C-alpha positions as CSV (number, residue, x, y, z in Angstrom):
1,M,-56.4,-73.5,24.6
2,D,-58.9,-74.2,21.7
3,S,-61.6,-75.9,23.7
4,F,-64.6,-74.3,25.3
5,E,-64.2,-77.4,28.1
6,Y,-61.2,-79.7,28.6
7,V,-59.6,-81.7,32.1
8,L,-56.6,-78.8,33.6
9,S,-56.0,-81.7,36.3
10,R,-56.5,-84.9,37.1
11,S,-55.4,-85.1,40.3
12,P,-57.7,-83.2,41.9
13,F,-60.0,-83.8,39.0
14,I,-60.7,-80.6,37.5
15,V,-62.1,-79.7,34.5
16,R,-61.6,-75.8,33.1
17,R,-64.7,-74.5,31.2
18,T,-65.8,-71.4,29.3
19,V,-68.5,-69.9,29.0
20,R,-69.7,-69.0,25.3
21,W,-72.2,-66.1,24.3
22,G,-74.8,-68.8,23.6
23,D,-75.0,-69.6,26.8
24,C,-76.3,-66.7,28.1
25,D,-80.0,-64.7,27.9
26,P,-80.1,-61.4,26.3
27,A,-78.6,-59.6,29.5
28,G,-75.4,-61.6,28.7
29,I,-75.9,-63.7,32.6
30,V,-75.6,-68.1,31.7
31,Y,-79.3,-69.3,31.4
32,T,-80.1,-71.8,34.5
33,G,-80.8,-74.5,32.2
34,R,-77.1,-74.3,31.0
35,F,-75.7,-75.2,34.6
36,P,-76.7,-79.2,33.9
37,E,-74.9,-78.9,30.8
38,Y,-71.6,-77.7,32.7
39,V,-72.0,-80.7,35.4
40,L,-72.8,-83.7,33.0
41,G,-69.8,-82.5,30.8
42,A,-67.3,-82.4,34.0
43,V,-69.1,-85.8,35.3
44,N,-68.5,-87.5,31.6
45,L,-64.7,-86.5,32.2
46,F,-64.6,-87.4,35.6
47,T,-66.6,-90.7,35.2
48,A,-63.9,-91.3,32.0
49,H,-60.6,-90.8,34.2
50,I,-61.8,-93.3,37.4
51,A,-63.2,-95.9,34.9
52,N,-60.8,-96.1,32.6
53,G,-62.6,-95.7,30.0
54,T,-66.3,-95.0,30.3
55,L,-68.7,-96.0,33.6
56,Q,-71.4,-96.9,31.5
57,A,-68.7,-99.4,30.2
58,L,-67.3,-100.7,33.3
59,A,-71.0,-100.4,34.5
60,R,-71.8,-102.9,31.8
61,E,-69.0,-105.1,32.4
62,L,-70.4,-105.6,36.2
63,G,-74.1,-106.4,35.3
64,V,-75.8,-103.1,36.2
65,D,-76.7,-99.6,34.5
66,T,-75.7,-96.3,36.7
67,P,-78.7,-93.7,35.4
68,C,-79.6,-90.6,37.5
69,K,-81.3,-90.7,40.6
70,G,-80.9,-87.4,41.3
71,M,-78.8,-83.7,40.7
72,T,-79.0,-80.7,43.2
73,Y,-77.1,-77.3,43.0
74,E,-76.3,-74.4,45.0
75,F,-75.7,-71.1,42.6
76,L,-73.4,-68.9,44.5
77,S,-73.3,-66.6,41.3
78,S,-73.2,-65.3,38.2
79,L,-71.1,-66.6,34.8
80,W,-71.1,-64.2,32.2
81,P,-70.0,-65.2,28.0
82,N,-66.5,-65.3,28.2
83,D,-65.5,-66.2,31.8
84,T,-63.7,-69.2,32.8
85,F,-63.9,-71.6,35.6
86,D,-63.3,-75.0,36.9
87,I,-65.0,-77.6,38.5
88,H,-63.8,-79.6,40.8
89,C,-64.8,-83.2,41.0
90,S,-64.9,-86.0,43.5
91,I,-66.6,-89.0,45.1
92,G,-68.6,-88.2,48.1
93,E,-71.1,-90.5,49.6
94,I,-71.2,-93.9,48.8
95,R,-74.3,-96.1,49.6
96,T,-75.6,-98.7,49.1
97,H,-77.4,-99.0,45.7
98,T,-76.1,-95.0,45.0
99,F,-73.0,-92.9,45.3
100,D,-72.5,-88.6,44.7
101,I,-70.3,-87.6,42.2
102,V,-69.7,-84.2,43.7
103,C,-68.8,-80.6,41.9
104,A,-67.7,-77.4,43.0
105,A,-67.3,-74.6,40.6
106,R,-65.0,-72.1,40.9
107,K,-63.6,-68.9,38.7
108,E,-60.1,-68.4,38.0
109,D,-60.2,-66.0,41.2
110,G,-61.7,-68.3,43.5
111,T,-65.0,-66.8,43.7
112,P,-67.7,-69.4,44.2
113,V,-70.2,-69.8,41.7
114,F,-71.8,-73.6,42.1
115,N,-71.9,-76.3,44.2
116,A,-73.7,-79.7,42.3
117,T,-73.9,-83.1,43.7
118,F,-74.9,-85.4,40.6
119,S,-75.8,-88.9,42.3
120,P,-76.4,-92.4,40.2
121,I,-78.0,-95.5,41.4
122,C,-76.8,-99.2,40.1
123,I,-79.7,-101.1,38.5
124,E,-79.6,-104.4,37.2
125,R,-80.1,-104.4,33.4
126,A,-82.3,-107.7,33.0
127,V,-85.0,-106.0,35.3
128,R,-84.3,-102.5,36.0
129,K,-84.1,-102.1,39.4
130,S,-82.0,-101.0,42.3
131,T,-79.2,-103.6,43.0
132,P,-76.3,-102.9,45.2
133,I,-73.0,-101.2,44.1
134,P,-70.7,-103.8,42.8
135,Q,-67.7,-104.2,44.9
136,Q,-65.2,-103.6,41.6
137,L,-67.1,-100.1,41.6
138,R,-67.3,-99.8,44.8
139,A,-63.3,-99.7,45.2
140,I,-62.7,-98.0,42.0
141,L,-64.9,-94.9,43.8
142,S,-63.8,-95.4,47.2
143,S,-60.0,-94.4,45.3
144,H,-61.4,-91.6,44.6
145,I,-63.1,-89.4,47.3
146,I,-61.4,-86.6,48.7
147,N,-62.3,-85.6,52.1
């Protein structure tokens, strides 16, 4: 595969990523600041899959926007140039206004790399304040929870 990031599997949803030399510091270890790029890339591919387009387009159809409210990371091992790793994405907790997209990254040999949670919040477009997750979006999200 020529791409450094691509969808490996749709069920379960897995994004395969290869570390590029430019992702690393002079010692050859991935910069911490690259991990949000990895997670956001996987999240965008995952949400495009579940929304049959883009999450942003679906949300707008439903009268809301879904900006990021928070992201958390747990780093478990280092990555080096040309390492290949898989990011497993699923829906975690669904609350009133927010939901979690859970990402678990593992090297090809199964070594854990990181766990991350991306948490969007639904806001009313016109007034820019939180609003409950629309029922149609809640149904889509619920169908992608993996226990």
